[in-house]
N, C-alpha and C positions, 0 to 999 in steps of 0.2 A: 366235670361238669357236661360234658353236652349231652351226657346220656339219660340225664333223669328226666323222667316224665315222656319219654319218646317213644314208648312203648304201647301206648294206647292208639297211635297213631303211623306208627313207623311200619310200612310193609310196599310191596310192592305191587300196587293196585291201580286200580281206573283204567279201563283196557284202552288201547293205544291202535288205531286204524294200522295196521300194515300193507294191506292193498286193496282196490277196487277193478272190478270186472264189469265196464267196461275201464278203462285206466280212466283217471282224470284228466279232460283237455284232447283225450285223442279223438279222431276221426273215422268213423267205419264204413265200409263201402254198403253194406246191408244191415239191416235191424238187429238187436242183439235179442234173443229170447228171454232174457233174464241180466237181475243186476245183484251182483255178490260183492259181499264187504270182508274181509278177514282181519282179525284183531288178533291182538299180543295175547289176550286169554280170554277164557269162556265168557259169554256174553247173555242177558236175558232180551229177549223180543215184548215189544210191545203190540197190539192191533194197529197202532198208526204207526210202526217205526220206519216206513216209508214213505214217501212224497213227489212222486215223479210228472214235474212239469213241463208242458211243451214250450217252443220260443214265446209262443203267444200266452204264457202264462197258465194256462186250463190244465188241470189234473189230470194225470192217466191214470185209468181205471185198471191198477192192478192185482194180482192175486195176492192170497193173504202171506204173510213176512213167516219164513222156515228156516230152518239149518241147510245150509247146504252138504249134502254127503253124511247127513246125521253128525256134523263135526259141531263142538256147541262153540267152537271160536270164529263160528261163521253166520251172516246174513244175508239171505236173497227173497229173490220175490219175484215172480215170473211178470212178463210185461205182455200185452196185448198185440195183434197185427196190425198192420197198418199207421205205425206211428208217422209215416212222414219223414220229409229232411228237416234239417237245422239240428241247431244246441239246444240239448236238454238239460233240464235241471234237475238233481236228487238230492233231495235233504230226507237225513237219516237221523235217528234216534234208538238209544239202544239203552240196557241197563249191564253196567260192570256185574262183575261177579262179587265186589265188595258193595255192590248194593246203589254206589251213586251211578246217575245217568252221563252219557258220553252222547254227543250229538256234531254233527256237522252237515257237509254239501259239497258236492263237485258236480261238473257236467262234462256231457260228451256229446259229439256233434254224429249225424247219421249223414252221409254224402257229403256234404261241407258246412263247415259253420255258417252262423248264420247271428244276425244281432236278436236279442232276447230281452222280453220284458220280465221275466222270471227274477224275483230278486234270488239273492243268493245268502241263505241265513248265514250266522256266525255262527261259530262251533260251542258259543254259550249259552245258545237262545234257551231263555228259561222266563220264566213269569214271577217279577219280581216279590209281589203279595205271597205267593204259595212259599217260593223258596227263602224270604226272610222269616215266615212264620215257622218253616220246617228248622230253619235252624236256630229260633230262637228255642223251639222244643226239644231241641238236643242239647242244648246247652242246659237248660231247666235239667232235665234228664240226668244227667253226669253230676249236676249239682245233689237234685234229690238223692241219687246213691249213694253220693258220698257222704250226706248227713244220715242216710238211715243206717246204712255198715258203720259209721266212722259211730255214731250216736250210741251204738248198739255194743259195741268193741269196749267203748269208753267204761260201760257198766259192767259187761261181762267179764273183760280182758283187764282191767285195770282196778275191779271193784270200788266203784264209785256208787256210795248210798243216796246220793242225792238223789232229785227228781230231773229225767231227759224226757220225760213223757211228752214235752211239747216239743223238741227239737225230733223225735223218733213220729210223731205224726206228723208235723211239718215235711221231713224227708219222704214218708210214705207217699201223702198225697198231693207233693210235688213229681214225685215219680211217678205215681196213677195219673195225673191231668196228663204231664209230656207224653206218656206212651199213650193215651188215647189222642192225643192229638197228633201224635207222629202216624197213627195208625189210620185217622181219616186223611192225612194232608201226604200221605205216602204217592196215591194215584197222580193228583195232581204235581207232587215235585218230580214225579219220575215223567210224566208225559208233557211238561212245562205249560200247564195251561192254567186257569184261573182256579180261584176259592169256590167258585160254584161247582166243579165237578168233586168237593170234598164229599159230598152226599150222594153222588151217584151212583146208583145199586150195581150196576155193571161194574164201573171201576172199583169200588169196594168189594166185590167179589173176587176180583182179579188181584186186589190189594192181598186178604186172605189166603190164596190160593200160592202166592209167592213166597220166597224164603223170606226177606225181610219182614213181610205180615206174621208167618207163621213164628217169629222169631219175637214180634212184637205182643202177639196174642199168649204166649209160653211167659212172657214176663207178668202179663197181667196176672195169667195162672199164680205165677209166683206169689206176687203180692196178695191176690187172695189168699193164699195158704200164710203168709206171714201175720196176718191178724189172728193168728189160730196160737203163734207161739209162746207160751206163757211167762212173759219179761217182768212181770209182777213179781214174782219167784225170788229173783236175784236181788232186788232193790232190797228184800227184807233178810235173806238169808246171805251168813257170811260166804258161802262159796255155790255157785251156780252148779247144779247137776247135770248128767249127760242128757237129761230131758230137754234141756234148754241149749246148751253148747252145738249138739250134734243136728238137730232140725237148724239152728240159727245158722251153724256153720255150712249145710248145705243148700239154705236158701242164698246166702252171699256168694257161695260158688255158683248156681243156678243161674241168678241174676247176671254175675260179671260173664257168664257164657253167652246169654242173649247176647251180650257187645260183641263179643267175638267172633260170634259166628255171622253178624249181619255187617263186621266193618273189615278195615283192609286186612286183620290177621286172615280172613276167610279166603284169600285170592294171592296170587303170585305165588313165590319160591317158597318151599319148606310150609306147607299149610299145616300139618300138625304142630310143630315145635314153636311154628307163632301163635298159634290158636293158646299153648300152653301159657306161652308167655306172655300174650296179650290179657291172659284170667289174671295172671299174677299180678302183672303191673296195674292194673284196674283196681285189684283187692288191696294194694300197697298203698294206692291215691286213697283211697277211699278212707281207708284206717288213719293213715295222714290226717288227711286235710279234713276229714268228718271227726275226728277225735278232737283235731284243735277246736273246731268249732263247738263240740263238747263242752273241754275244758272252759274255752272261753266263757258261754253259756253258765257253766257252774261259778265261773270268780265271779258273777256279776250278779250272784245270789247269794249274800252276806247271810241271811237266813241257814243256809244250808253248807257249813265248814266244809272245805276241801281237804283231805289229809296230806299231809305231805308225800305220804306212802302211797297215793294215788297217783300223784305228779312223776312219784319217780319211777312210778310202773308205767304212766305211758310216754314218758322218756327213753326208756328202754325198747317200748313196743314203736315208736319213733324211728328209732333207731334201726332197728330191724327192717323197718317198712320201706327207709330208705337206700340198705343194701337190696334190696330186692328191685326197687326201681331203679337201682345203678347197675345190676346183672341182667334184667329183660332190656333195659335202655340201652345197653352195649348193642346187644342181637337186633334190638329192633331199630337201631341206628343205621346199624350196618344193613339191614334186607332194605331200609326205607331208601338211604341216600343210594346206593350203589356206587359213588364214587365223590370224592372231597369238592372235586369239582362243583357236584350240584349243590353243594352249600350256600354259592355265591350267584351260580348259573340259572336255578330254578326259584319258584314262589316256595314251595316247601321248604328249600333248602334257608332261605333267607328268615321265612317266619321259624325255623328252629333255630337261628340263631337269636331272635330276639325270644324265643323261650328260654334258651339257655341263661340268658342276662336274667329274665324273670325269677329263675331257678335260682340263679346264684344268691339274690336277694334273698328268697325264700328260705335257703342255707344260711344264711348270715343270720337271719331274723330267727334260725332254729337254733344255732350257737349261742344265739344270746341267749335265751330260754332255758338252756341246757345250765349255764352258770348261773341263774336263781336256782335252779331244780337243785345243782351240787350244792347250794348254800341251806335250802331246805334239808337235803341229806347229811348236815352237819349236828350230831347229838347235841342238844344243849341240857344244863342242869336241872333239875326239878325247882317251881318255882315255890317260894315262901310266902304263905299267906296270911294276912293279919290272924292277931290271938283270937282264939273263941272261933275260927273256922277250920272246915277240917281240910287238912292239907291232903292233894293229891298226888303222887309221884306215877309219872307215866315213863315207861322203860323205852327206853331208844328204838327197840322194835318195832314199835309202833302200837297202836291202839287198840289192837287185836288180843294182845297181853292182858293179863291180868293186874289190876291195880289194888295196891295195897295203901292204905291211910290208918290213922290213928286217931282216935277219940281223946285222946292225954297221952304224958309219958309213960310206957310201959303196958299201955291198953291197947288192945285192939279195937278196931271200929267195928260201931253196933251196924246191927242192921238198919239200911233204910228207912224212914218214913211210908207209909203207907201211902202209895199215889205218886211217889218220887221216879222220875223214871229216870234207870241207869244209863249213864253220857259214856257214849264210845267216842266222843270226838276232840278226845284229849287234852281240855279246859279241865280247870279248876272248877268249884263250884260256882265262885263270883266272876268266871267268865276269861280267867287269865290265861294264855296259852301254856300249852303243859310242855314244850319242847318238840323237837325235832318229829318225836312220833304223835305230836298232837294235830294242831290244823294249822293253818297260814295266819299271819298274823294280818293286820291292815297296811300295816308296810309292804311287807311280800308278794300280799295280795295285789295290792297297786302296782308293783312294778312288773308281777309275773303278768297281769291280764293287760297292759300294754305290749310286751314283746310279743305275747300271743294274739293281739287285735294287730300287730304289722305283719305276724306270719298268715294268718286269717287272711287279711286283705289281700297280700300277695298272693297267698294261695288261689284267692278267686280268679285274679288274672291269669295265673298259670293253667287255670282251669279252663276258661275260655281260650286260650291259644292253644289248647289241646283240642278241643273243640273245632276250633277253626281250620286246625292239621288233619282231622278225620274227613273233611271235606274239600283238603287241596291235595293235587296229584302229586304223589310222593314220587322224589328226585329221580329214582331208578324206571318209574313209568314217564316220567317226563323226557329223560333221556331215550326211551324207547320210541317215545310220539317222536321226537326232533330226527329220530334216525329214520324214521318212515316217513317222514316230511321231505326229508333230503331225498330220500329213494323216489319220492315222488315227484321233485323237483329233477331229478335224473333219472326217467323212466326206463323200464326194462327196454321199449320199443322206442324209437324215434321216427315221425312221420313231416317231410319234407313234401309242398308245394312246388314244382320247377313249371314256371309258364315258358311256353314256346311259341314261335313265331316264325315259320319258313319265307313268310313275304308272297305268297300266293295267296289265292282268295280260296278261303277256308282251311287254311293251312295253319292255324293258329290252334291254342288250346292250352291243355296244363297236363304234367304226370305228377303223381301222387305215390311218391316213393316213400315204404316204410322199411324200416332197417331195424332187424330184429336180432339179440336183444341190444346191441347198439355198443359192444364191449369186445376188449381183447379177444381174440378167438374165433372159434366160427360162428359165422351169423347168417341170418335168412335174410332175402331182397323181394318183397314184392311191389309192386309197378301197376296203377291203372292210370290210364289214358282217356282224357275227357276232352269232348270237340268244342266247337265254338260255342253252340245249344247249351253245356253245360253236361250233355248227357257221355255215356260211353262210346266212344272212339275206337278204332284197329289202326293199325300202323303196319308197314311192312317190316319194319325193323326198329328196334330200340336196343340201344347198347349202353350201360351202366360200369364206369369203372372210379375208382378212389386211388387217391394219390396223398401223401403223407408229403410235403414239402418239405417241413424242416429237417426230415430225417433222410430224404431223399430213397422215398421208399413208393414204390409203382411207378406207374401207374398197374392198380390190379383192377382186373376186369370179373364182373360179377357174373358174366356169363348166365344172364337171365334167357329163358327160353319163355314163349308163346303159349300159355295153355287155355287159349281160347278165349276171352275176355279181358285176361288180365297176367301178367308177366311174372316170372318167379326165378329163384336158384336158393339152393340150400347148402350153397358150397363154398361161400365164400369167406375168407380169412381176412381178419385184419391182425397184422402183429403186434401194434405197438399201439399205446392211446394215444390224444393230441385231437387238434381239430384236423379233418380230411377235407379235402377236395373232389367232390361228386361231380363227376361230368355225366351229362346224360344226352345221348345224343338221338335224335328222333329225325328218322326219315320217312316223309307222307308218301313220297313218289320215288322212281328210280333215280331222279337226278334231286329232288327238294330234300335237303335235310339240315337240320339245328344242332350246335351243339351249347348248351347254358352248363354254367358252373354254380354250385352252393357249396356253403361249408356245412359239415357235420361231424360232430363231437363224439368220440368214440373213449368210455372210459374203463 
């Protein structure tokens, strides 16, 4: 149950931020030349991917965004000289390899931290109107695809002779309109801007040259080609030929690929396998749910009888579709979740549980429908008609077999009068049901219609949840993001500010000590001294030691040396994790010195 319908959206996608340079919250001695972000997967850049704000909330004029060292999993921007001091805010927005935008913000300080009036944007900054309409268009696109492929399969694969033209046109127009909407809304959706940018020529140009834009244009081209497929022939002929089956199958395959190439399957681990799995999953979903819609439409047309053989063929096809959904769903669930804990600890997992419950209802409805199908498949005796009428015996093999009848005892049935239509619906001339190989009677039609309607209703719900999952960060990626956040909370280096005062005029200030990487093993220490006026200062001697009192280790001398303006050491070894006591001794004259203690966490 867990695996059905998860393949459309199950993948390790949505890029997770794994590092920033400068680090979030760091205090730098000098101005950085650039800002660089590192992600868990490849990302795409926007012309407005970076916004760097001063403490006074003025935007810094940066260079054009680019990939650092030509690595597609990085985003970088150069900074101008003369930034000044204080706390700066960096707001960023990029596009994941799975086509979903990712955004966030962080701060760093130059010289010393300061108050800032720049707001810190949320990680999910977006325009509600653009995002909402984009999501609606995605829902409509899935529905249109299911109707188009499902209705065509109901005709070509199940042999239904009734009209599904209206359903096919509804699916085609829905998919066409939603694809055009997605193409126009793609720019505002990526940038988090308003609907006014939907018709901006420069934004449209950027969209058309991006991978999502190219995929959407390819989908429009396939829909244009689909108009040329001669579906009218199968409505009249007994068996559709290669001229219909081959192009129809290729078009369905191509449409499914346009989803896989732009959604979660295109990013993360095992991309080729995930692409194949996603295409098969999407096709199976369309055949099942779209076919259900076609069957329901046919059952609501009493003037166009539905042969039991058609229902039986669709039941078998639906069973195959469910098997494909299950097989691909197993793989996609593993790829998307990453762990069992992600089922309850991530939004993706919780939404997947809701979907599992909906799929359980859908399968229950399918089982009930199969019971009706089994009744239809049971052969029934020929119907005897009143005297004077022509009895017609319909064999249990179906309406496609030759019918036999007599005009009287021992006489063969003569030719039908001119203008009389040859009937293939399995009924006698006065409209009675001819048995299992004929048509469905009123009672059977009503019962089957109710069960199929329940399936379609729940299927729409499942389709909506599936679309929501495609826009939700999968469990595997969510765990990667959480790990990156945890790493940010415990940065690779720690900076400690130690105020001191030796009790003499001008004998106070502070020491900024950076311990890197702040973990067990070899570490480096850098220290800068600031005088009473906040400027750099020099002292005759600076000594730093580390003691782990809980384990009675230390004091360990960092053995820092004066490098002319700052003090440094690359030979400090801390053997154990824990909270260490860092003692900083500052001597300002031959006789004036002070020692200040601070706690430092070593992981």
